[in-house]
N, C-alpha and C positions, 0 to 999 in steps of 0.2 A: 777683657772687655765684657761688659754686662750684656746678657741676652734678654732684652726687654720682652720678647715674646714669652719667655719662661716666667718673668715677673708678672706679666698680665694674666697668664694662665693661672698662676698661683693665687693672685688676688681674686680671680673669677671663681676658682674652686674653693677658696678659703677666705671669703670676704672679711675684712677687718671692720669692727664696729657695726656689724649688722645686728639689727634688732631694735627694740624699743628703749627709749630713755625715760626712766622714771622722773617725774617732776620736770619735764622739759619746759623751758621758757617759751619756745616757739616751735611750731610744727608747720612744715611747708610741703605741699605736693607739687610735683613737676612731672610733665610727661612729654614724650616725643611722639607727636601724632603721626609722623611719617613712618615710624616703625613699630610703635606700640610700647616702647620702653616707658616704665613708670617708676617713680621714686617718691618716697616720703622721707623728708629729712627732719630730724628733731635735734635741737641744740639747747645747751645751757649757755647762758651769757653772763659775763661779769660787767660791771660798770653800766648797768641798765636798770631802770625802774619801770616795771610794767605800767602801761598806759601812757608812757612818754616816748618821744621819738628816740630811736637808737642813734648814737652819735659816734664820734671818733674815739671815745673812751670805751665804747661797747666792744667787748672782745669775746670771741668764741672760746668757751672753756672746754666744751665736749660736744661731740656729734655722734649720733647714731642714725642709721638709715635702714629702710626696708624697701624692697622693690623687685621688679622683674625686668630683665633686659638682657641684651647681648653681652658678650664677654667684654667688649670695650666699655660700655656704660657701667657694668658691674665693677670692673677693675678700676675705672676712674673714680667711682664713688668710694670704693674701698681705700684707694691710695690717698684721695683727697681728704677723707675723714681723719687720716693721720697727719696730713700736712698742714691743715688749717687751724689746728689748736693754737691759740694765742694770737690769731690774726684778728684785726679789726677790718672795717669796710675798706679803708684805703689799702691795707696790705692785700686784701683779697682782690681788689680791682687791679692792683699793680701786678699780682701774680698772673692774672688774666688767662685768656685762651692760650697764649704762648707758653705759659707755665704748665698748662694741662698737657699740651703737645710734648713739651720737654719731659714732663713726668712720665708720659707713656712711651718714651724712647725716641722722640724727635720726629716721628712721622705718623700722621693720621690722615688717611684718605679723606678728601673733601666731603665725600658722601657719608662719612662716619663722624664728622665734627659734632653734629647734634647729639650723637650717642656719647661721645667723649666729654661733652660739656654739660650734660644733663644735670648732674649734681651741682656743678659750678653755678649754673643758671639759677637753681633753687636756692643756693646759698646767697647769691646776690639779692634775691627777692626778700630774704630775711632782713636785709639791711634797708631795702627800699620801702618796706611797709612800716608806717608809723604806728605806735601803740601796740596793741595785741593782735 
């Protein structure tokens, strides 16, 4: 049986895809005002022309992120950065908050959901904003 606490701690101490993304197509900042967690997400997209609306053919090719936050928000951003490669908006929406909870081991305290979904909310905004 997988010990998700160990996985969360590993991603917190050794975050994947942390840092800047050279020539990112989109950069998005997201924060959690209730606890102070902050993240900047940078992505490269395929199937998108700058200045046009992102659509169902727009796919995340790569994600990098930087931020400060608790173990849950950091681990979730790290895990999500690996999980979402190849996803379009529909895939991301389908993954949803339930996918985040499952990815983190099936249990997230209600008070920590904003932490767990910080990066996810930022990624959704990448698809909500038209143009650049």
